[in-house]
Biotite code that builds the C-alpha atoms (Angstrom):
import biotite.structure as struc

atoms = struc.array([
    struc.Atom([-45.806, 134.669, 96.507], chain_id="A", res_id=1, res_name="THR", atom_name="CA", element="C"),
    struc.Atom([-45.286, 135.789, 92.945], chain_id="A", res_id=2, res_name="ALA", atom_name="CA", element="C"),
    struc.Atom([-49.020, 135.301, 92.464], chain_id="A", res_id=3, res_name="LYS", atom_name="CA", element="C"),
    struc.Atom([-51.204, 138.362, 92.839], chain_id="A", res_id=4, res_name="THR", atom_name="CA", element="C"),
    struc.Atom([-54.940, 138.831, 92.652], chain_id="A", res_id=5, res_name="VAL", atom_name="CA", element="C"),
    struc.Atom([-56.045, 140.476, 89.372], chain_id="A", res_id=6, res_name="PRO", atom_name="CA", element="C"),
    struc.Atom([-57.547, 143.923, 89.628], chain_id="A", res_id=7, res_name="GLY", atom_name="CA", element="C"),
    struc.Atom([-56.769, 147.586, 89.333], chain_id="A", res_id=8, res_name="GLU", atom_name="CA", element="C"),
    struc.Atom([-54.276, 147.315, 92.173], chain_id="A", res_id=9, res_name="GLN", atom_name="CA", element="C"),
    struc.Atom([-52.146, 144.260, 92.712], chain_id="A", res_id=10, res_name="GLN", atom_name="CA", element="C"),
    struc.Atom([-52.950, 142.532, 95.961], chain_id="A", res_id=11, res_name="THR", atom_name="CA", element="C"),
    struc.Atom([-50.151, 140.561, 97.616], chain_id="A", res_id=12, res_name="PRO", atom_name="CA", element="C"),
    struc.Atom([-50.924, 136.908, 98.217], chain_id="A", res_id=13, res_name="VAL", atom_name="CA", element="C"),
    struc.Atom([-49.169, 135.199, 101.128], chain_id="A", res_id=14, res_name="PHE", atom_name="CA", element="C"),
    struc.Atom([-48.799, 131.411, 101.324], chain_id="A", res_id=15, res_name="LEU", atom_name="CA", element="C"),
    struc.Atom([-50.078, 131.535, 104.905], chain_id="A", res_id=16, res_name="ASN", atom_name="CA", element="C"),
    struc.Atom([-50.713, 134.035, 107.681], chain_id="A", res_id=17, res_name="ASP", atom_name="CA", element="C"),
    struc.Atom([-47.814, 132.881, 109.887], chain_id="A", res_id=18, res_name="ASP", atom_name="CA", element="C"),
    struc.Atom([-46.109, 136.277, 109.736], chain_id="A", res_id=19, res_name="LEU", atom_name="CA", element="C"),
    struc.Atom([-49.136, 137.822, 111.460], chain_id="A", res_id=20, res_name="ALA", atom_name="CA", element="C"),
    struc.Atom([-48.590, 135.413, 114.369], chain_id="A", res_id=21, res_name="LYS", atom_name="CA", element="C"),
    struc.Atom([-44.908, 136.391, 114.574], chain_id="A", res_id=22, res_name="GLU", atom_name="CA", element="C"),
    struc.Atom([-45.641, 140.135, 114.823], chain_id="A", res_id=23, res_name="ILE", atom_name="CA", element="C"),
    struc.Atom([-48.687, 139.798, 117.093], chain_id="A", res_id=24, res_name="SER", atom_name="CA", element="C"),
    struc.Atom([-48.402, 140.123, 120.884], chain_id="A", res_id=25, res_name="PRO", atom_name="CA", element="C"),
    struc.Atom([-46.526, 137.071, 122.139], chain_id="A", res_id=26, res_name="GLY", atom_name="CA", element="C"),
    struc.Atom([-45.083, 136.327, 118.706], chain_id="A", res_id=27, res_name="GLY", atom_name="CA", element="C"),
    struc.Atom([-41.365, 135.848, 118.189], chain_id="A", res_id=28, res_name="ARG", atom_name="CA", element="C"),
    struc.Atom([-40.776, 139.088, 116.264], chain_id="A", res_id=29, res_name="LEU", atom_name="CA", element="C"),
    struc.Atom([-42.967, 141.114, 118.607], chain_id="A", res_id=30, res_name="GLU", atom_name="CA", element="C"),
    struc.Atom([-41.026, 139.760, 121.593], chain_id="A", res_id=31, res_name="GLN", atom_name="CA", element="C"),
    struc.Atom([-37.707, 140.651, 119.947], chain_id="A", res_id=32, res_name="MET", atom_name="CA", element="C"),
    struc.Atom([-38.946, 144.176, 119.333], chain_id="A", res_id=33, res_name="LEU", atom_name="CA", element="C"),
    struc.Atom([-40.248, 144.546, 122.892], chain_id="A", res_id=34, res_name="THR", atom_name="CA", element="C"),
    struc.Atom([-36.941, 143.364, 124.355], chain_id="A", res_id=35, res_name="LEU", atom_name="CA", element="C"),
    struc.Atom([-34.726, 145.362, 122.006], chain_id="A", res_id=36, res_name="GLY", atom_name="CA", element="C"),
    struc.Atom([-36.468, 148.718, 121.861], chain_id="A", res_id=37, res_name="LYS", atom_name="CA", element="C"),
    struc.Atom([-35.158, 149.840, 125.250], chain_id="A", res_id=38, res_name="ASN", atom_name="CA", element="C"),
    struc.Atom([-31.595, 148.668, 124.664], chain_id="A", res_id=39, res_name="LEU", atom_name="CA", element="C"),
    struc.Atom([-28.700, 150.490, 123.056], chain_id="A", res_id=40, res_name="ASP", atom_name="CA", element="C"),
    struc.Atom([-28.215, 148.001, 120.228], chain_id="A", res_id=41, res_name="ILE", atom_name="CA", element="C"),
    struc.Atom([-27.500, 147.843, 116.534], chain_id="A", res_id=42, res_name="THR", atom_name="CA", element="C"),
    struc.Atom([-30.564, 146.656, 114.639], chain_id="A", res_id=43, res_name="TRP", atom_name="CA", element="C"),
    struc.Atom([-29.812, 144.133, 111.884], chain_id="A", res_id=44, res_name="VAL", atom_name="CA", element="C"),
    struc.Atom([-32.793, 144.258, 109.580], chain_id="A", res_id=45, res_name="ILE", atom_name="CA", element="C"),
    struc.Atom([-34.110, 141.858, 106.958], chain_id="A", res_id=46, res_name="ASP", atom_name="CA", element="C"),
    struc.Atom([-35.602, 144.263, 104.391], chain_id="A", res_id=47, res_name="PRO", atom_name="CA", element="C"),
    struc.Atom([-37.752, 141.517, 102.890], chain_id="A", res_id=48, res_name="ASP", atom_name="CA", element="C"),
    struc.Atom([-39.435, 141.114, 106.291], chain_id="A", res_id=49, res_name="LEU", atom_name="CA", element="C"),
    struc.Atom([-40.140, 144.850, 106.407], chain_id="A", res_id=50, res_name="LEU", atom_name="CA", element="C"),
    struc.Atom([-41.553, 144.805, 102.871], chain_id="A", res_id=51, res_name="ALA", atom_name="CA", element="C"),
    struc.Atom([-43.780, 141.837, 103.720], chain_id="A", res_id=52, res_name="SER", atom_name="CA", element="C"),
    struc.Atom([-45.140, 143.460, 106.869], chain_id="A", res_id=53, res_name="VAL", atom_name="CA", element="C"),
    struc.Atom([-45.656, 146.720, 104.987], chain_id="A", res_id=54, res_name="GLU", atom_name="CA", element="C"),
    struc.Atom([-47.640, 144.792, 102.356], chain_id="A", res_id=55, res_name="ALA", atom_name="CA", element="C"),
    struc.Atom([-49.846, 143.489, 105.174], chain_id="A", res_id=56, res_name="MET", atom_name="CA", element="C"),
    struc.Atom([-50.769, 147.048, 106.235], chain_id="A", res_id=57, res_name="THR", atom_name="CA", element="C"),
    struc.Atom([-53.103, 147.244, 103.235], chain_id="A", res_id=58, res_name="ASP", atom_name="CA", element="C"),
    struc.Atom([-55.329, 144.687, 101.538], chain_id="A", res_id=59, res_name="ARG", atom_name="CA", element="C"),
    struc.Atom([-53.618, 141.317, 101.223], chain_id="A", res_id=60, res_name="TYR", atom_name="CA", element="C"),
    struc.Atom([-54.771, 137.775, 100.716], chain_id="A", res_id=61, res_name="GLU", atom_name="CA", element="C"),
    struc.Atom([-53.732, 134.374, 102.010], chain_id="A", res_id=62, res_name="VAL", atom_name="CA", element="C"),
    struc.Atom([-53.757, 131.104, 100.101], chain_id="A", res_id=63, res_name="THR", atom_name="CA", element="C"),
    struc.Atom([-56.558, 128.854, 101.264], chain_id="A", res_id=64, res_name="GLY", atom_name="CA", element="C"),
    struc.Atom([-57.818, 125.530, 99.977], chain_id="A", res_id=65, res_name="GLU", atom_name="CA", element="C"),
    struc.Atom([-56.731, 124.756, 96.416], chain_id="A", res_id=66, res_name="GLY", atom_name="CA", element="C"),
    struc.Atom([-56.316, 127.925, 94.380], chain_id="A", res_id=67, res_name="ASP", atom_name="CA", element="C"),
    struc.Atom([-58.731, 129.882, 96.540], chain_id="A", res_id=68, res_name="GLU", atom_name="CA", element="C"),
    struc.Atom([-57.542, 132.875, 98.542], chain_id="A", res_id=69, res_name="THR", atom_name="CA", element="C"),
    struc.Atom([-59.022, 134.558, 101.575], chain_id="A", res_id=70, res_name="VAL", atom_name="CA", element="C"),
    struc.Atom([-58.636, 138.169, 102.624], chain_id="A", res_id=71, res_name="VAL", atom_name="CA", element="C"),
    struc.Atom([-55.998, 138.674, 105.307], chain_id="A", res_id=72, res_name="GLY", atom_name="CA", element="C"),
    struc.Atom([-57.195, 140.551, 108.353], chain_id="A", res_id=73, res_name="GLY", atom_name="CA", element="C"),
    struc.Atom([-54.115, 141.609, 110.286], chain_id="A", res_id=74, res_name="HIS", atom_name="CA", element="C"),
    struc.Atom([-53.608, 145.131, 108.929], chain_id="A", res_id=75, res_name="GLN", atom_name="CA", element="C"),
    struc.Atom([-53.776, 146.749, 112.366], chain_id="A", res_id=76, res_name="SER", atom_name="CA", element="C"),
    struc.Atom([-51.209, 144.300, 113.787], chain_id="A", res_id=77, res_name="VAL", atom_name="CA", element="C"),
    struc.Atom([-48.859, 145.036, 110.873], chain_id="A", res_id=78, res_name="ALA", atom_name="CA", element="C"),
    struc.Atom([-49.284, 148.810, 111.220], chain_id="A", res_id=79, res_name="LYS", atom_name="CA", element="C"),
    struc.Atom([-48.664, 148.671, 114.971], chain_id="A", res_id=80, res_name="ARG", atom_name="CA", element="C"),
    struc.Atom([-45.559, 146.510, 114.608], chain_id="A", res_id=81, res_name="TRP", atom_name="CA", element="C"),
    struc.Atom([-44.054, 148.704, 111.880], chain_id="A", res_id=82, res_name="LEU", atom_name="CA", element="C"),
    struc.Atom([-44.734, 151.851, 113.927], chain_id="A", res_id=83, res_name="THR", atom_name="CA", element="C"),
    struc.Atom([-43.015, 150.298, 116.924], chain_id="A", res_id=84, res_name="GLU", atom_name="CA", element="C"),
    struc.Atom([-40.020, 149.255, 114.789], chain_id="A", res_id=85, res_name="VAL", atom_name="CA", element="C"),
    struc.Atom([-39.754, 152.808, 113.411], chain_id="A", res_id=86, res_name="GLN", atom_name="CA", element="C"),
    struc.Atom([-39.730, 154.181, 116.964], chain_id="A", res_id=87, res_name="GLN", atom_name="CA", element="C"),
    struc.Atom([-37.239, 151.559, 118.164], chain_id="A", res_id=88, res_name="ALA", atom_name="CA", element="C"),
    struc.Atom([-34.674, 152.227, 115.428], chain_id="A", res_id=89, res_name="VAL", atom_name="CA", element="C"),
    struc.Atom([-34.873, 156.029, 115.543], chain_id="A", res_id=90, res_name="ALA", atom_name="CA", element="C"),
    struc.Atom([-31.410, 157.345, 116.446], chain_id="A", res_id=91, res_name="ASP", atom_name="CA", element="C"),
    struc.Atom([-29.950, 153.801, 116.496], chain_id="A", res_id=92, res_name="LYS", atom_name="CA", element="C"),
    struc.Atom([-27.489, 152.126, 114.187], chain_id="A", res_id=93, res_name="GLU", atom_name="CA", element="C"),
    struc.Atom([-29.356, 150.092, 111.574], chain_id="A", res_id=94, res_name="VAL", atom_name="CA", element="C"),
    struc.Atom([-27.797, 147.468, 109.309], chain_id="A", res_id=95, res_name="VAL", atom_name="CA", element="C"),
    struc.Atom([-29.725, 146.297, 106.256], chain_id="A", res_id=96, res_name="ALA", atom_name="CA", element="C"),
    struc.Atom([-28.904, 142.819, 105.022], chain_id="A", res_id=97, res_name="LEU", atom_name="CA", element="C"),
    struc.Atom([-29.152, 142.164, 101.260], chain_id="A", res_id=98, res_name="PRO", atom_name="CA", element="C"),
    struc.Atom([-32.767, 141.899, 100.086], chain_id="A", res_id=99, res_name="PHE", atom_name="CA", element="C"),
    struc.Atom([-33.978, 138.327, 99.663], chain_id="A", res_id=100, res_name="GLY", atom_name="CA", element="C"),
    struc.Atom([-31.173, 136.851, 101.792], chain_id="A", res_id=101, res_name="ASP", atom_name="CA", element="C"),
    struc.Atom([-28.974, 135.668, 98.893], chain_id="A", res_id=102, res_name="PRO", atom_name="CA", element="C"),
    struc.Atom([-27.012, 132.501, 99.618], chain_id="A", res_id=103, res_name="ASP", atom_name="CA", element="C"),
    struc.Atom([-23.420, 133.750, 99.585], chain_id="A", res_id=104, res_name="LEU", atom_name="CA", element="C"),
    struc.Atom([-21.935, 130.261, 99.906], chain_id="A", res_id=105, res_name="ALA", atom_name="CA", element="C"),
    struc.Atom([-23.847, 128.998, 96.861], chain_id="A", res_id=106, res_name="SER", atom_name="CA", element="C"),
    struc.Atom([-22.799, 132.033, 94.882], chain_id="A", res_id=107, res_name="LEU", atom_name="CA", element="C"),
    struc.Atom([-19.181, 131.672, 95.976], chain_id="A", res_id=108, res_name="ALA", atom_name="CA", element="C"),
    struc.Atom([-18.951, 127.957, 95.266], chain_id="A", res_id=109, res_name="HIS", atom_name="CA", element="C"),
    struc.Atom([-21.186, 127.616, 92.214], chain_id="A", res_id=110, res_name="ASN", atom_name="CA", element="C"),
    struc.Atom([-22.343, 130.981, 90.930], chain_id="A", res_id=111, res_name="GLY", atom_name="CA", element="C"),
    struc.Atom([-19.340, 133.181, 90.191], chain_id="A", res_id=112, res_name="THR", atom_name="CA", element="C"),
    struc.Atom([-19.099, 131.753, 86.669], chain_id="A", res_id=113, res_name="SER", atom_name="CA", element="C"),
    struc.Atom([-22.741, 132.681, 85.986], chain_id="A", res_id=114, res_name="VAL", atom_name="CA", element="C"),
    struc.Atom([-22.797, 135.969, 84.113], chain_id="A", res_id=115, res_name="THR", atom_name="CA", element="C"),
    struc.Atom([-24.315, 138.755, 86.195], chain_id="A", res_id=116, res_name="GLY", atom_name="CA", element="C"),
    struc.Atom([-24.676, 136.803, 89.436], chain_id="A", res_id=117, res_name="SER", atom_name="CA", element="C"),
    struc.Atom([-22.436, 139.134, 91.434], chain_id="A", res_id=118, res_name="LEU", atom_name="CA", element="C"),
    struc.Atom([-24.099, 142.244, 90.022], chain_id="A", res_id=119, res_name="SER", atom_name="CA", element="C"),
    struc.Atom([-27.446, 140.867, 91.243], chain_id="A", res_id=120, res_name="HIS", atom_name="CA", element="C"),
    struc.Atom([-25.944, 140.542, 94.712], chain_id="A", res_id=121, res_name="LEU", atom_name="CA", element="C"),
    struc.Atom([-24.980, 144.226, 94.593], chain_id="A", res_id=122, res_name="LYS", atom_name="CA", element="C"),
    struc.Atom([-28.528, 145.046, 93.417], chain_id="A", res_id=123, res_name="GLU", atom_name="CA", element="C"),
    struc.Atom([-29.924, 143.132, 96.427], chain_id="A", res_id=124, res_name="ALA", atom_name="CA", element="C"),
    struc.Atom([-27.799, 145.325, 98.694], chain_id="A", res_id=125, res_name="THR", atom_name="CA", element="C"),
    struc.Atom([-28.939, 148.516, 96.964], chain_id="A", res_id=126, res_name="ASP", atom_name="CA", element="C"),
    struc.Atom([-32.616, 147.509, 97.143], chain_id="A", res_id=127, res_name="VAL", atom_name="CA", element="C"),
    struc.Atom([-32.161, 146.708, 100.837], chain_id="A", res_id=128, res_name="ALA", atom_name="CA", element="C"),
    struc.Atom([-30.905, 150.192, 101.562], chain_id="A", res_id=129, res_name="SER", atom_name="CA", element="C"),
    struc.Atom([-33.737, 151.868, 99.669], chain_id="A", res_id=130, res_name="ARG", atom_name="CA", element="C"),
    struc.Atom([-36.370, 149.615, 101.262], chain_id="A", res_id=131, res_name="SER", atom_name="CA", element="C"),
    struc.Atom([-35.232, 150.162, 104.837], chain_id="A", res_id=132, res_name="VAL", atom_name="CA", element="C"),
    struc.Atom([-34.923, 153.902, 104.308], chain_id="A", res_id=133, res_name="GLU", atom_name="CA", element="C"),
    struc.Atom([-38.398, 154.129, 102.763], chain_id="A", res_id=134, res_name="ALA", atom_name="CA", element="C"),
    struc.Atom([-40.118, 152.005, 105.423], chain_id="A", res_id=135, res_name="ILE", atom_name="CA", element="C"),
    struc.Atom([-38.228, 152.907, 108.598], chain_id="A", res_id=136, res_name="LEU", atom_name="CA", element="C"),
    struc.Atom([-37.118, 156.446, 107.661], chain_id="A", res_id=137, res_name="HIS", atom_name="CA", element="C"),
    struc.Atom([-33.498, 155.803, 108.680], chain_id="A", res_id=138, res_name="VAL", atom_name="CA", element="C"),
    struc.Atom([-30.413, 155.428, 106.514], chain_id="A", res_id=139, res_name="LYS", atom_name="CA", element="C"),
    struc.Atom([-28.992, 151.946, 107.104], chain_id="A", res_id=140, res_name="PRO", atom_name="CA", element="C"),
    struc.Atom([-25.476, 150.739, 106.609], chain_id="A", res_id=141, res_name="THR", atom_name="CA", element="C"),
    struc.Atom([-25.141, 147.900, 104.119], chain_id="A", res_id=142, res_name="THR", atom_name="CA", element="C"),
    struc.Atom([-21.553, 146.841, 104.570], chain_id="A", res_id=143, res_name="ASP", atom_name="CA", element="C"),
    struc.Atom([-22.397, 143.611, 106.403], chain_id="A", res_id=144, res_name="PHE", atom_name="CA", element="C"),
    struc.Atom([-22.889, 140.088, 105.080], chain_id="A", res_id=145, res_name="ALA", atom_name="CA", element="C"),
    struc.Atom([-24.498, 137.237, 106.996], chain_id="A", res_id=146, res_name="TRP", atom_name="CA", element="C"),
    struc.Atom([-23.801, 133.900, 105.276], chain_id="A", res_id=147, res_name="PRO", atom_name="CA", element="C"),
    struc.Atom([-26.295, 131.097, 105.848], chain_id="A", res_id=148, res_name="VAL", atom_name="CA", element="C"),
    struc.Atom([-25.461, 129.005, 108.930], chain_id="A", res_id=149, res_name="ASN", atom_name="CA", element="C"),
    struc.Atom([-22.316, 131.067, 109.507], chain_id="A", res_id=150, res_name="GLY", atom_name="CA", element="C"),
    struc.Atom([-20.597, 129.497, 106.504], chain_id="A", res_id=151, res_name="ALA", atom_name="CA", element="C"),
    struc.Atom([-17.367, 131.325, 105.828], chain_id="A", res_id=152, res_name="VAL", atom_name="CA", element="C"),
    struc.Atom([-14.272, 130.652, 103.759], chain_id="A", res_id=153, res_name="ASP", atom_name="CA", element="C"),
    struc.Atom([-12.108, 132.892, 101.548], chain_id="A", res_id=154, res_name="PRO", atom_name="CA", element="C"),
    struc.Atom([-14.386, 132.498, 98.510], chain_id="A", res_id=155, res_name="SER", atom_name="CA", element="C"),
    struc.Atom([-17.490, 133.494, 100.526], chain_id="A", res_id=156, res_name="ILE", atom_name="CA", element="C"),
    struc.Atom([-15.703, 136.539, 101.930], chain_id="A", res_id=157, res_name="VAL", atom_name="CA", element="C"),
    struc.Atom([-14.621, 137.487, 98.381], chain_id="A", res_id=158, res_name="LYS", atom_name="CA", element="C"),
    struc.Atom([-18.236, 137.302, 97.144], chain_id="A", res_id=159, res_name="VAL", atom_name="CA", element="C"),
    struc.Atom([-19.481, 139.308, 100.141], chain_id="A", res_id=160, res_name="ALA", atom_name="CA", element="C"),
    struc.Atom([-16.913, 142.045, 99.566], chain_id="A", res_id=161, res_name="THR", atom_name="CA", element="C"),
    struc.Atom([-17.779, 142.197, 95.868], chain_id="A", res_id=162, res_name="SER", atom_name="CA", element="C"),
    struc.Atom([-21.255, 143.323, 96.937], chain_id="A", res_id=163, res_name="ALA", atom_name="CA", element="C"),
    struc.Atom([-19.844, 146.017, 99.213], chain_id="A", res_id=164, res_name="GLY", atom_name="CA", element="C"),
    struc.Atom([-19.695, 144.146, 102.526], chain_id="A", res_id=165, res_name="ALA", atom_name="CA", element="C"),
    struc.Atom([-16.534, 144.572, 104.531], chain_id="A", res_id=166, res_name="ASP", atom_name="CA", element="C"),
    struc.Atom([-17.895, 142.928, 107.671], chain_id="A", res_id=167, res_name="LYS", atom_name="CA", element="C"),
    struc.Atom([-19.045, 139.302, 107.802], chain_id="A", res_id=168, res_name="VAL", atom_name="CA", element="C"),
    struc.Atom([-21.250, 138.072, 110.642], chain_id="A", res_id=169, res_name="ILE", atom_name="CA", element="C"),
])
């Protein structure tokens, strides 16, 4: 969340600890990693997911009852998962999607008249590249767009290409 715990260092506060379940043994993201790491595949990465898991490798908190927070305790799970992702993507093609998963259809249909909206989309792509490179130590390609629910029409393609994507999934 945008909320952080006051102190000398900012501590990330998660709304819940569901991500820890996803990256733990048996979790959806752990299963995907286990299945994919021995295959010759292109990894399509959500950089916001990587940043969230990386935040969990250090002190983080989870929203509890009311405004109270509790200390998250899945640092070792997060470290293990990130290490395994780094190993899995080494020497593989990696695609970084725009950071924050911007809604291309909304931008195309309602946002192009908003000053700066398309430049923010390009910034999301640039941040994605830097994030993936910093966390996974590989240089990703960023010329892909993945519209929500596969929505595609000429205006969505035009918005995607304005941010540097020349391939639409």
